[in-house]
PyMOL CGO cylinders between C-alpha atoms (Angstrom):
from pymol import cmd
from pymol.cgo import CYLINDER

trace = [
    CYLINDER, 2.92, -19.23, -4.41, 6.37, -19.13, -2.86, 0.3, 1, 1, 1, 1, 1, 1,
    CYLINDER, 6.37, -19.13, -2.86, 8.37, -22.27, -2.20, 0.3, 1, 1, 1, 1, 1, 1,
    CYLINDER, 8.37, -22.27, -2.20, 11.54, -22.89, -0.23, 0.3, 1, 1, 1, 1, 1, 1,
    CYLINDER, 11.54, -22.89, -0.23, 14.98, -24.26, -1.04, 0.3, 1, 1, 1, 1, 1, 1,
    CYLINDER, 14.98, -24.26, -1.04, 18.27, -24.42, 0.80, 0.3, 1, 1, 1, 1, 1, 1,
    CYLINDER, 18.27, -24.42, 0.80, 20.50, -21.33, 0.65, 0.3, 1, 1, 1, 1, 1, 1,
    CYLINDER, 20.50, -21.33, 0.65, 23.84, -21.67, -1.13, 0.3, 1, 1, 1, 1, 1, 1,
    CYLINDER, 23.84, -21.67, -1.13, 25.86, -21.28, 2.08, 0.3, 1, 1, 1, 1, 1, 1,
    CYLINDER, 25.86, -21.28, 2.08, 23.70, -23.70, 4.06, 0.3, 1, 1, 1, 1, 1, 1,
    CYLINDER, 23.70, -23.70, 4.06, 22.70, -21.11, 6.66, 0.3, 1, 1, 1, 1, 1, 1,
    CYLINDER, 22.70, -21.11, 6.66, 18.98, -21.62, 6.27, 0.3, 1, 1, 1, 1, 1, 1,
    CYLINDER, 18.98, -21.62, 6.27, 16.05, -21.75, 3.86, 0.3, 1, 1, 1, 1, 1, 1,
    CYLINDER, 16.05, -21.75, 3.86, 16.03, -19.49, 0.83, 0.3, 1, 1, 1, 1, 1, 1,
    CYLINDER, 16.03, -19.49, 0.83, 12.54, -18.70, -0.44, 0.3, 1, 1, 1, 1, 1, 1,
    CYLINDER, 12.54, -18.70, -0.44, 11.23, -17.06, -3.58, 0.3, 1, 1, 1, 1, 1, 1,
    CYLINDER, 11.23, -17.06, -3.58, 10.67, -13.88, -1.60, 0.3, 1, 1, 1, 1, 1, 1,
    CYLINDER, 10.67, -13.88, -1.60, 13.68, -12.33, -3.38, 0.3, 1, 1, 1, 1, 1, 1,
    CYLINDER, 13.68, -12.33, -3.38, 11.97, -12.88, -6.71, 0.3, 1, 1, 1, 1, 1, 1,
    CYLINDER, 11.97, -12.88, -6.71, 8.68, -11.46, -5.47, 0.3, 1, 1, 1, 1, 1, 1,
    CYLINDER, 8.68, -11.46, -5.47, 10.47, -8.29, -4.38, 0.3, 1, 1, 1, 1, 1, 1,
    CYLINDER, 10.47, -8.29, -4.38, 12.55, -8.00, -7.56, 0.3, 1, 1, 1, 1, 1, 1,
    CYLINDER, 12.55, -8.00, -7.56, 9.63, -8.67, -9.90, 0.3, 1, 1, 1, 1, 1, 1,
    CYLINDER, 9.63, -8.67, -9.90, 7.14, -6.35, -8.22, 0.3, 1, 1, 1, 1, 1, 1,
    CYLINDER, 7.14, -6.35, -8.22, 6.31, -3.36, -10.40, 0.3, 1, 1, 1, 1, 1, 1,
    CYLINDER, 6.31, -3.36, -10.40, 3.59, -0.74, -10.36, 0.3, 1, 1, 1, 1, 1, 1,
    CYLINDER, 3.59, -0.74, -10.36, 0.95, -1.91, -12.81, 0.3, 1, 1, 1, 1, 1, 1,
    CYLINDER, 0.95, -1.91, -12.81, -0.94, 0.79, -14.71, 0.3, 1, 1, 1, 1, 1, 1,
    CYLINDER, -0.94, 0.79, -14.71, -2.98, -1.32, -17.12, 0.3, 1, 1, 1, 1, 1, 1,
    CYLINDER, -2.98, -1.32, -17.12, -5.47, -3.97, -16.01, 0.3, 1, 1, 1, 1, 1, 1,
    CYLINDER, -5.47, -3.97, -16.01, -8.06, -6.24, -17.52, 0.3, 1, 1, 1, 1, 1, 1,
    CYLINDER, -8.06, -6.24, -17.52, -11.59, -5.95, -16.17, 0.3, 1, 1, 1, 1, 1, 1,
    CYLINDER, -11.59, -5.95, -16.17, -11.60, -9.59, -15.04, 0.3, 1, 1, 1, 1, 1, 1,
    CYLINDER, -11.60, -9.59, -15.04, -12.92, -9.78, -11.47, 0.3, 1, 1, 1, 1, 1, 1,
    CYLINDER, -12.92, -9.78, -11.47, -10.95, -10.93, -8.44, 0.3, 1, 1, 1, 1, 1, 1,
    CYLINDER, -10.95, -10.93, -8.44, -12.48, -13.41, -6.03, 0.3, 1, 1, 1, 1, 1, 1,
    CYLINDER, -12.48, -13.41, -6.03, -13.29, -11.52, -2.80, 0.3, 1, 1, 1, 1, 1, 1,
    CYLINDER, -13.29, -11.52, -2.80, -11.56, -14.35, -0.90, 0.3, 1, 1, 1, 1, 1, 1,
    CYLINDER, -11.56, -14.35, -0.90, -8.30, -13.33, -2.57, 0.3, 1, 1, 1, 1, 1, 1,
    CYLINDER, -8.30, -13.33, -2.57, -8.70, -9.78, -1.30, 0.3, 1, 1, 1, 1, 1, 1,
    CYLINDER, -8.70, -9.78, -1.30, -9.40, -11.17, 2.17, 0.3, 1, 1, 1, 1, 1, 1,
    CYLINDER, -9.40, -11.17, 2.17, -6.18, -13.17, 1.96, 0.3, 1, 1, 1, 1, 1, 1,
    CYLINDER, -6.18, -13.17, 1.96, -4.12, -10.14, 0.89, 0.3, 1, 1, 1, 1, 1, 1,
    CYLINDER, -4.12, -10.14, 0.89, -5.45, -8.15, 3.83, 0.3, 1, 1, 1, 1, 1, 1,
    CYLINDER, -5.45, -8.15, 3.83, -4.91, -11.05, 6.22, 0.3, 1, 1, 1, 1, 1, 1,
    CYLINDER, -4.91, -11.05, 6.22, -1.25, -11.18, 5.20, 0.3, 1, 1, 1, 1, 1, 1,
    CYLINDER, -1.25, -11.18, 5.20, -0.98, -7.40, 5.56, 0.3, 1, 1, 1, 1, 1, 1,
    CYLINDER, -0.98, -7.40, 5.56, -2.36, -7.66, 9.08, 0.3, 1, 1, 1, 1, 1, 1,
    CYLINDER, -2.36, -7.66, 9.08, 0.89, -9.40, 9.97, 0.3, 1, 1, 1, 1, 1, 1,
    CYLINDER, 0.89, -9.40, 9.97, 2.99, -6.34, 9.19, 0.3, 1, 1, 1, 1, 1, 1,
    CYLINDER, 2.99, -6.34, 9.19, 4.75, -4.71, 12.19, 0.3, 1, 1, 1, 1, 1, 1,
    CYLINDER, 4.75, -4.71, 12.19, 2.49, -2.64, 14.42, 0.3, 1, 1, 1, 1, 1, 1,
    CYLINDER, 2.49, -2.64, 14.42, 3.55, -0.45, 17.36, 0.3, 1, 1, 1, 1, 1, 1,
    CYLINDER, 3.55, -0.45, 17.36, 2.03, -1.89, 20.53, 0.3, 1, 1, 1, 1, 1, 1,
    CYLINDER, 2.03, -1.89, 20.53, 0.17, -4.29, 18.22, 0.3, 1, 1, 1, 1, 1, 1,
    CYLINDER, 0.17, -4.29, 18.22, -2.29, -1.44, 17.80, 0.3, 1, 1, 1, 1, 1, 1,
    CYLINDER, -2.29, -1.44, 17.80, -3.13, -2.48, 14.23, 0.3, 1, 1, 1, 1, 1, 1,
    CYLINDER, -3.13, -2.48, 14.23, -4.65, 0.91, 13.60, 0.3, 1, 1, 1, 1, 1, 1,
    CYLINDER, -4.65, 0.91, 13.60, -5.18, 0.67, 9.87, 0.3, 1, 1, 1, 1, 1, 1,
    CYLINDER, -5.18, 0.67, 9.87, -8.22, 0.10, 7.70, 0.3, 1, 1, 1, 1, 1, 1,
    CYLINDER, -8.22, 0.10, 7.70, -8.89, -0.87, 4.10, 0.3, 1, 1, 1, 1, 1, 1,
    CYLINDER, -8.89, -0.87, 4.10, -11.97, 0.45, 2.31, 0.3, 1, 1, 1, 1, 1, 1,
    CYLINDER, -11.97, 0.45, 2.31, -12.45, -1.91, -0.63, 0.3, 1, 1, 1, 1, 1, 1,
    CYLINDER, -12.45, -1.91, -0.63, -14.36, -0.99, -3.79, 0.3, 1, 1, 1, 1, 1, 1,
    CYLINDER, -14.36, -0.99, -3.79, -15.17, -4.02, -5.93, 0.3, 1, 1, 1, 1, 1, 1,
    CYLINDER, -15.17, -4.02, -5.93, -16.88, -4.25, -9.29, 0.3, 1, 1, 1, 1, 1, 1,
    CYLINDER, -16.88, -4.25, -9.29, -17.61, -1.66, -11.94, 0.3, 1, 1, 1, 1, 1, 1,
    CYLINDER, -17.61, -1.66, -11.94, -20.30, 0.22, -10.04, 0.3, 1, 1, 1, 1, 1, 1,
    CYLINDER, -20.30, 0.22, -10.04, -18.27, 0.75, -6.87, 0.3, 1, 1, 1, 1, 1, 1,
    CYLINDER, -18.27, 0.75, -6.87, -15.01, 1.47, -8.68, 0.3, 1, 1, 1, 1, 1, 1,
    CYLINDER, -15.01, 1.47, -8.68, -16.74, 4.02, -10.92, 0.3, 1, 1, 1, 1, 1, 1,
    CYLINDER, -16.74, 4.02, -10.92, -17.85, 5.95, -7.83, 0.3, 1, 1, 1, 1, 1, 1,
    CYLINDER, -17.85, 5.95, -7.83, -14.21, 6.71, -7.13, 0.3, 1, 1, 1, 1, 1, 1,
    CYLINDER, -14.21, 6.71, -7.13, -13.12, 7.49, -10.70, 0.3, 1, 1, 1, 1, 1, 1,
    CYLINDER, -13.12, 7.49, -10.70, -16.10, 9.77, -11.33, 0.3, 1, 1, 1, 1, 1, 1,
    CYLINDER, -16.10, 9.77, -11.33, -14.69, 11.97, -8.57, 0.3, 1, 1, 1, 1, 1, 1,
    CYLINDER, -14.69, 11.97, -8.57, -10.94, 11.49, -9.00, 0.3, 1, 1, 1, 1, 1, 1,
    CYLINDER, -10.94, 11.49, -9.00, -10.91, 11.58, -12.80, 0.3, 1, 1, 1, 1, 1, 1,
    CYLINDER, -10.91, 11.58, -12.80, -14.15, 13.04, -14.22, 0.3, 1, 1, 1, 1, 1, 1,
    CYLINDER, -14.15, 13.04, -14.22, -15.15, 11.93, -17.72, 0.3, 1, 1, 1, 1, 1, 1,
    CYLINDER, -15.15, 11.93, -17.72, -14.22, 15.25, -19.29, 0.3, 1, 1, 1, 1, 1, 1,
    CYLINDER, -14.22, 15.25, -19.29, -10.59, 14.77, -18.21, 0.3, 1, 1, 1, 1, 1, 1,
    CYLINDER, -10.59, 14.77, -18.21, -10.11, 11.22, -19.41, 0.3, 1, 1, 1, 1, 1, 1,
    CYLINDER, -10.11, 11.22, -19.41, -9.33, 11.95, -23.07, 0.3, 1, 1, 1, 1, 1, 1,
    CYLINDER, -9.33, 11.95, -23.07, -5.86, 13.15, -22.06, 0.3, 1, 1, 1, 1, 1, 1,
    CYLINDER, -5.86, 13.15, -22.06, -5.24, 10.56, -19.34, 0.3, 1, 1, 1, 1, 1, 1,
    CYLINDER, -5.24, 10.56, -19.34, -2.17, 8.51, -20.16, 0.3, 1, 1, 1, 1, 1, 1,
    CYLINDER, -2.17, 8.51, -20.16, -3.12, 5.23, -18.47, 0.3, 1, 1, 1, 1, 1, 1,
    CYLINDER, -3.12, 5.23, -18.47, -6.63, 4.53, -19.70, 0.3, 1, 1, 1, 1, 1, 1,
    CYLINDER, -6.63, 4.53, -19.70, -6.59, 0.87, -18.66, 0.3, 1, 1, 1, 1, 1, 1,
    CYLINDER, -6.59, 0.87, -18.66, -5.90, 1.80, -15.06, 0.3, 1, 1, 1, 1, 1, 1,
    CYLINDER, -5.90, 1.80, -15.06, -9.60, 2.54, -14.86, 0.3, 1, 1, 1, 1, 1, 1,
    CYLINDER, -9.60, 2.54, -14.86, -10.31, -1.13, -15.72, 0.3, 1, 1, 1, 1, 1, 1,
    CYLINDER, -10.31, -1.13, -15.72, -8.89, -2.38, -12.40, 0.3, 1, 1, 1, 1, 1, 1,
    CYLINDER, -8.89, -2.38, -12.40, -11.73, -4.37, -10.79, 0.3, 1, 1, 1, 1, 1, 1,
    CYLINDER, -11.73, -4.37, -10.79, -10.68, -3.56, -7.21, 0.3, 1, 1, 1, 1, 1, 1,
    CYLINDER, -10.68, -3.56, -7.21, -9.61, -0.37, -5.48, 0.3, 1, 1, 1, 1, 1, 1,
    CYLINDER, -9.61, -0.37, -5.48, -8.38, -0.49, -1.89, 0.3, 1, 1, 1, 1, 1, 1,
    CYLINDER, -8.38, -0.49, -1.89, -8.19, 2.78, 0.02, 0.3, 1, 1, 1, 1, 1, 1,
    CYLINDER, -8.19, 2.78, 0.02, -5.77, 2.46, 2.95, 0.3, 1, 1, 1, 1, 1, 1,
    CYLINDER, -5.77, 2.46, 2.95, -6.22, 4.50, 6.13, 0.3, 1, 1, 1, 1, 1, 1,
    CYLINDER, -6.22, 4.50, 6.13, -4.34, 5.00, 9.38, 0.3, 1, 1, 1, 1, 1, 1,
    CYLINDER, -4.34, 5.00, 9.38, -6.13, 5.72, 12.65, 0.3, 1, 1, 1, 1, 1, 1,
    CYLINDER, -6.13, 5.72, 12.65, -4.09, 8.05, 14.92, 0.3, 1, 1, 1, 1, 1, 1,
    CYLINDER, -4.09, 8.05, 14.92, -6.63, 7.86, 17.75, 0.3, 1, 1, 1, 1, 1, 1,
    CYLINDER, -6.63, 7.86, 17.75, -6.19, 4.09, 17.99, 0.3, 1, 1, 1, 1, 1, 1,
    CYLINDER, -6.19, 4.09, 17.99, -2.51, 4.65, 18.86, 0.3, 1, 1, 1, 1, 1, 1,
    CYLINDER, -2.51, 4.65, 18.86, -3.24, 7.29, 21.45, 0.3, 1, 1, 1, 1, 1, 1,
    CYLINDER, -3.24, 7.29, 21.45, -5.81, 4.98, 23.06, 0.3, 1, 1, 1, 1, 1, 1,
    CYLINDER, -5.81, 4.98, 23.06, -3.49, 1.98, 22.94, 0.3, 1, 1, 1, 1, 1, 1,
    CYLINDER, -3.49, 1.98, 22.94, -0.63, 3.91, 24.56, 0.3, 1, 1, 1, 1, 1, 1,
    CYLINDER, -0.63, 3.91, 24.56, -2.98, 5.11, 27.28, 0.3, 1, 1, 1, 1, 1, 1,
    CYLINDER, -2.98, 5.11, 27.28, -3.39, 1.53, 28.45, 0.3, 1, 1, 1, 1, 1, 1,
    CYLINDER, -3.39, 1.53, 28.45, -1.54, 0.46, 31.63, 0.3, 1, 1, 1, 1, 1, 1,
    CYLINDER, -1.54, 0.46, 31.63, 1.31, -1.42, 29.92, 0.3, 1, 1, 1, 1, 1, 1,
    CYLINDER, 1.31, -1.42, 29.92, 2.16, 1.59, 27.68, 0.3, 1, 1, 1, 1, 1, 1,
    CYLINDER, 2.16, 1.59, 27.68, 1.12, 4.58, 29.80, 0.3, 1, 1, 1, 1, 1, 1,
    CYLINDER, 1.12, 4.58, 29.80, 4.67, 5.25, 31.03, 0.3, 1, 1, 1, 1, 1, 1,
    CYLINDER, 4.67, 5.25, 31.03, 5.71, 6.22, 27.47, 0.3, 1, 1, 1, 1, 1, 1,
    CYLINDER, 5.71, 6.22, 27.47, 3.60, 9.37, 27.64, 0.3, 1, 1, 1, 1, 1, 1,
    CYLINDER, 3.60, 9.37, 27.64, 2.39, 8.72, 24.09, 0.3, 1, 1, 1, 1, 1, 1,
    CYLINDER, 2.39, 8.72, 24.09, -1.17, 8.43, 25.29, 0.3, 1, 1, 1, 1, 1, 1,
    CYLINDER, -1.17, 8.43, 25.29, -1.27, 12.18, 25.87, 0.3, 1, 1, 1, 1, 1, 1,
    CYLINDER, -1.27, 12.18, 25.87, -2.26, 12.83, 22.25, 0.3, 1, 1, 1, 1, 1, 1,
    CYLINDER, -2.26, 12.83, 22.25, -1.04, 12.63, 18.68, 0.3, 1, 1, 1, 1, 1, 1,
    CYLINDER, -1.04, 12.63, 18.68, 1.29, 15.59, 19.28, 0.3, 1, 1, 1, 1, 1, 1,
    CYLINDER, 1.29, 15.59, 19.28, 3.25, 13.48, 21.80, 0.3, 1, 1, 1, 1, 1, 1,
    CYLINDER, 3.25, 13.48, 21.80, 4.47, 11.15, 19.06, 0.3, 1, 1, 1, 1, 1, 1,
    CYLINDER, 4.47, 11.15, 19.06, 7.83, 12.22, 17.54, 0.3, 1, 1, 1, 1, 1, 1,
    CYLINDER, 7.83, 12.22, 17.54, 7.18, 9.77, 14.72, 0.3, 1, 1, 1, 1, 1, 1,
    CYLINDER, 7.18, 9.77, 14.72, 3.58, 9.12, 13.58, 0.3, 1, 1, 1, 1, 1, 1,
    CYLINDER, 3.58, 9.12, 13.58, 3.63, 5.34, 13.88, 0.3, 1, 1, 1, 1, 1, 1,
    CYLINDER, 3.63, 5.34, 13.88, 0.09, 5.08, 12.55, 0.3, 1, 1, 1, 1, 1, 1,
    CYLINDER, 0.09, 5.08, 12.55, 1.49, 6.29, 9.24, 0.3, 1, 1, 1, 1, 1, 1,
    CYLINDER, 1.49, 6.29, 9.24, 4.48, 3.96, 9.46, 0.3, 1, 1, 1, 1, 1, 1,
    CYLINDER, 4.48, 3.96, 9.46, 2.42, 0.89, 10.31, 0.3, 1, 1, 1, 1, 1, 1,
    CYLINDER, 2.42, 0.89, 10.31, -0.30, 1.48, 7.73, 0.3, 1, 1, 1, 1, 1, 1,
    CYLINDER, -0.30, 1.48, 7.73, 2.37, 2.07, 5.08, 0.3, 1, 1, 1, 1, 1, 1,
    CYLINDER, 2.37, 2.07, 5.08, 4.06, -1.24, 5.92, 0.3, 1, 1, 1, 1, 1, 1,
    CYLINDER, 4.06, -1.24, 5.92, 0.70, -2.96, 5.65, 0.3, 1, 1, 1, 1, 1, 1,
    CYLINDER, 0.70, -2.96, 5.65, 0.12, -1.36, 2.25, 0.3, 1, 1, 1, 1, 1, 1,
    CYLINDER, 0.12, -1.36, 2.25, 3.54, -2.56, 1.09, 0.3, 1, 1, 1, 1, 1, 1,
    CYLINDER, 3.54, -2.56, 1.09, 2.66, -6.07, 2.24, 0.3, 1, 1, 1, 1, 1, 1,
    CYLINDER, 2.66, -6.07, 2.24, -0.50, -5.92, 0.11, 0.3, 1, 1, 1, 1, 1, 1,
    CYLINDER, -0.50, -5.92, 0.11, 1.63, -4.99, -2.92, 0.3, 1, 1, 1, 1, 1, 1,
    CYLINDER, 1.63, -4.99, -2.92, 4.02, -7.88, -2.33, 0.3, 1, 1, 1, 1, 1, 1,
    CYLINDER, 4.02, -7.88, -2.33, 1.22, -10.34, -1.63, 0.3, 1, 1, 1, 1, 1, 1,
    CYLINDER, 1.22, -10.34, -1.63, -0.48, -9.28, -4.88, 0.3, 1, 1, 1, 1, 1, 1,
    CYLINDER, -0.48, -9.28, -4.88, 2.74, -9.96, -6.80, 0.3, 1, 1, 1, 1, 1, 1,
    CYLINDER, 2.74, -9.96, -6.80, 2.99, -13.38, -5.15, 0.3, 1, 1, 1, 1, 1, 1,
    CYLINDER, 2.99, -13.38, -5.15, -0.56, -14.08, -6.36, 0.3, 1, 1, 1, 1, 1, 1,
    CYLINDER, -0.56, -14.08, -6.36, 0.27, -13.09, -9.91, 0.3, 1, 1, 1, 1, 1, 1,
    CYLINDER, 0.27, -13.09, -9.91, -1.84, -9.95, -9.69, 0.3, 1, 1, 1, 1, 1, 1,
    CYLINDER, -1.84, -9.95, -9.69, -0.91, -6.44, -10.72, 0.3, 1, 1, 1, 1, 1, 1,
    CYLINDER, -0.91, -6.44, -10.72, -1.07, -3.59, -8.25, 0.3, 1, 1, 1, 1, 1, 1,
    CYLINDER, -1.07, -3.59, -8.25, -0.57, 0.17, -8.26, 0.3, 1, 1, 1, 1, 1, 1,
    CYLINDER, -0.57, 0.17, -8.26, -0.20, 2.39, -5.20, 0.3, 1, 1, 1, 1, 1, 1,
    CYLINDER, -0.20, 2.39, -5.20, -1.12, 6.03, -5.81, 0.3, 1, 1, 1, 1, 1, 1,
    CYLINDER, -1.12, 6.03, -5.81, -2.16, 9.12, -3.88, 0.3, 1, 1, 1, 1, 1, 1,
    CYLINDER, -2.16, 9.12, -3.88, -5.65, 10.59, -3.69, 0.3, 1, 1, 1, 1, 1, 1,
    CYLINDER, -5.65, 10.59, -3.69, -4.73, 13.95, -2.19, 0.3, 1, 1, 1, 1, 1, 1,
    CYLINDER, -4.73, 13.95, -2.19, -5.87, 16.08, -5.11, 0.3, 1, 1, 1, 1, 1, 1,
    CYLINDER, -5.87, 16.08, -5.11, -9.58, 15.26, -4.54, 0.3, 1, 1, 1, 1, 1, 1,
    CYLINDER, -9.58, 15.26, -4.54, -9.38, 13.78, -1.08, 0.3, 1, 1, 1, 1, 1, 1,
    CYLINDER, -9.38, 13.78, -1.08, -12.18, 15.85, 0.45, 0.3, 1, 1, 1, 1, 1, 1,
    CYLINDER, -12.18, 15.85, 0.45, -14.63, 14.85, -2.27, 0.3, 1, 1, 1, 1, 1, 1,
    CYLINDER, -14.63, 14.85, -2.27, -13.63, 11.17, -2.00, 0.3, 1, 1, 1, 1, 1, 1,
    CYLINDER, -13.63, 11.17, -2.00, -14.07, 11.26, 1.78, 0.3, 1, 1, 1, 1, 1, 1,
    CYLINDER, -14.07, 11.26, 1.78, -17.52, 12.76, 1.44, 0.3, 1, 1, 1, 1, 1, 1,
    CYLINDER, -17.52, 12.76, 1.44, -18.65, 10.25, -1.20, 0.3, 1, 1, 1, 1, 1, 1,
    CYLINDER, -18.65, 10.25, -1.20, -17.41, 7.23, 0.78, 0.3, 1, 1, 1, 1, 1, 1,
    CYLINDER, -17.41, 7.23, 0.78, -18.44, 8.47, 4.26, 0.3, 1, 1, 1, 1, 1, 1,
    CYLINDER, -18.44, 8.47, 4.26, -14.87, 8.33, 5.60, 0.3, 1, 1, 1, 1, 1, 1,
    CYLINDER, -14.87, 8.33, 5.60, -14.55, 9.49, 9.24, 0.3, 1, 1, 1, 1, 1, 1,
    CYLINDER, -14.55, 9.49, 9.24, -12.65, 12.75, 9.60, 0.3, 1, 1, 1, 1, 1, 1,
    CYLINDER, -12.65, 12.75, 9.60, -10.05, 11.42, 12.04, 0.3, 1, 1, 1, 1, 1, 1,
    CYLINDER, -10.05, 11.42, 12.04, -8.66, 8.80, 9.66, 0.3, 1, 1, 1, 1, 1, 1,
    CYLINDER, -8.66, 8.80, 9.66, -5.49, 9.61, 7.72, 0.3, 1, 1, 1, 1, 1, 1,
    CYLINDER, -5.49, 9.61, 7.72, -5.53, 8.62, 4.04, 0.3, 1, 1, 1, 1, 1, 1,
    CYLINDER, -5.53, 8.62, 4.04, -2.35, 6.69, 3.18, 0.3, 1, 1, 1, 1, 1, 1,
    CYLINDER, -2.35, 6.69, 3.18, -3.19, 6.03, -0.45, 0.3, 1, 1, 1, 1, 1, 1,
    CYLINDER, -3.19, 6.03, -0.45, -5.10, 3.91, -2.94, 0.3, 1, 1, 1, 1, 1, 1,
    CYLINDER, -5.10, 3.91, -2.94, -4.12, 0.48, -4.25, 0.3, 1, 1, 1, 1, 1, 1,
    CYLINDER, -4.12, 0.48, -4.25, -5.54, -0.62, -7.60, 0.3, 1, 1, 1, 1, 1, 1,
    CYLINDER, -5.54, -0.62, -7.60, -5.63, -4.41, -7.94, 0.3, 1, 1, 1, 1, 1, 1,
    CYLINDER, -5.63, -4.41, -7.94, -6.35, -6.68, -10.87, 0.3, 1, 1, 1, 1, 1, 1,
    CYLINDER, -6.35, -6.68, -10.87, -4.97, -8.90, -13.58, 0.3, 1, 1, 1, 1, 1, 1,
    CYLINDER, -4.97, -8.90, -13.58, -2.29, -7.06, -15.58, 0.3, 1, 1, 1, 1, 1, 1,
    CYLINDER, -2.29, -7.06, -15.58, -2.83, -6.52, -19.28, 0.3, 1, 1, 1, 1, 1, 1,
    CYLINDER, -2.83, -6.52, -19.28, -0.22, -7.94, -21.63, 0.3, 1, 1, 1, 1, 1, 1,
    CYLINDER, -0.22, -7.94, -21.63, -0.27, -4.69, -23.59, 0.3, 1, 1, 1, 1, 1, 1,
    CYLINDER, -0.27, -4.69, -23.59, -0.87, -1.02, -22.92, 0.3, 1, 1, 1, 1, 1, 1,
    CYLINDER, -0.87, -1.02, -22.92, 1.02, -0.79, -19.63, 0.3, 1, 1, 1, 1, 1, 1,
    CYLINDER, 1.02, -0.79, -19.63, 3.29, 2.20, -20.05, 0.3, 1, 1, 1, 1, 1, 1,
    CYLINDER, 3.29, 2.20, -20.05, 5.85, 2.79, -17.28, 0.3, 1, 1, 1, 1, 1, 1,
    CYLINDER, 5.85, 2.79, -17.28, 5.65, 5.85, -15.10, 0.3, 1, 1, 1, 1, 1, 1,
    CYLINDER, 5.65, 5.85, -15.10, 7.67, 8.96, -15.88, 0.3, 1, 1, 1, 1, 1, 1,
    CYLINDER, 7.67, 8.96, -15.88, 10.13, 8.18, -13.10, 0.3, 1, 1, 1, 1, 1, 1,
    CYLINDER, 10.13, 8.18, -13.10, 10.92, 4.68, -14.41, 0.3, 1, 1, 1, 1, 1, 1,
    CYLINDER, 10.92, 4.68, -14.41, 14.18, 5.71, -16.20, 0.3, 1, 1, 1, 1, 1, 1,
    CYLINDER, 14.18, 5.71, -16.20, 15.72, 6.94, -12.95, 0.3, 1, 1, 1, 1, 1, 1,
    CYLINDER, 15.72, 6.94, -12.95, 18.48, 4.62, -11.77, 0.3, 1, 1, 1, 1, 1, 1,
    CYLINDER, 18.48, 4.62, -11.77, 17.96, 2.62, -8.62, 0.3, 1, 1, 1, 1, 1, 1,
    CYLINDER, 17.96, 2.62, -8.62, 20.40, 3.50, -5.84, 0.3, 1, 1, 1, 1, 1, 1,
    CYLINDER, 20.40, 3.50, -5.84, 22.84, 0.78, -4.90, 0.3, 1, 1, 1, 1, 1, 1,
    CYLINDER, 22.84, 0.78, -4.90, 23.24, -0.61, -1.38, 0.3, 1, 1, 1, 1, 1, 1,
    CYLINDER, 23.24, -0.61, -1.38, 26.57, 1.21, -1.09, 0.3, 1, 1, 1, 1, 1, 1,
    CYLINDER, 26.57, 1.21, -1.09, 24.80, 4.51, -1.76, 0.3, 1, 1, 1, 1, 1, 1,
    CYLINDER, 24.80, 4.51, -1.76, 22.23, 3.85, 0.94, 0.3, 1, 1, 1, 1, 1, 1,
    CYLINDER, 22.23, 3.85, 0.94, 24.21, 2.24, 3.76, 0.3, 1, 1, 1, 1, 1, 1,
    CYLINDER, 24.21, 2.24, 3.76, 26.20, 4.33, 6.28, 0.3, 1, 1, 1, 1, 1, 1,
    CYLINDER, 26.20, 4.33, 6.28, 28.34, 1.99, 8.40, 0.3, 1, 1, 1, 1, 1, 1,
    CYLINDER, 28.34, 1.99, 8.40, 29.46, 3.01, 11.84, 0.3, 1, 1, 1, 1, 1, 1,
    CYLINDER, 29.46, 3.01, 11.84, 28.77, 6.71, 11.41, 0.3, 1, 1, 1, 1, 1, 1,
    CYLINDER, 28.77, 6.71, 11.41, 27.14, 9.05, 8.91, 0.3, 1, 1, 1, 1, 1, 1,
    CYLINDER, 27.14, 9.05, 8.91, 29.11, 9.49, 5.73, 0.3, 1, 1, 1, 1, 1, 1,
    CYLINDER, 29.11, 9.49, 5.73, 28.22, 12.18, 3.25, 0.3, 1, 1, 1, 1, 1, 1,
    CYLINDER, 28.22, 12.18, 3.25, 27.77, 10.98, -0.35, 0.3, 1, 1, 1, 1, 1, 1,
    CYLINDER, 27.77, 10.98, -0.35, 30.91, 11.24, -2.44, 0.3, 1, 1, 1, 1, 1, 1,
]
cmd.load_cgo(trace, "trace")
């Protein structure tokens, strides 16, 4: 777990958060060793502290634990006849899958309440110029990834859009919920974890990202 020390310039505490962020990687190979359900509860509890518009907290996590539940997902998303050519075979060993959802209706209802009604955002999802249910649920998912790293666990965030309808039907997901993505969680294997195809791409520097004062086109 993270500890604190004094920052070099004396302006305040410097924690290991920097190392958690720098060390976090998408893990694609897991052992089948189980995770204590209390650990999953703790990850979600930390994620519940992510920013939330109007403190709506309109996100949900559908957790599949153990071989039987996890197999329900993979039998749909990656049928057995397709697995011989799948690059990351040990991804299927992850003992926990967490499907993250956003609830647009929760935001419409929250912004219909007296303290938010003047915004007009309670009129419906089409009134929102930015879908904050997506933003908030995504920040919560990112917090899960960071919390997993802090716990020494591996994690992979990936999309389920190719077979989303079948997954929804199998897991009885309400139609109004937006799927944000799936998080695989488990203990990382010491071997067999090949990086993704995008791994060789260079990370952009802060100077390439920041526009100070006004927009500046890239050189």
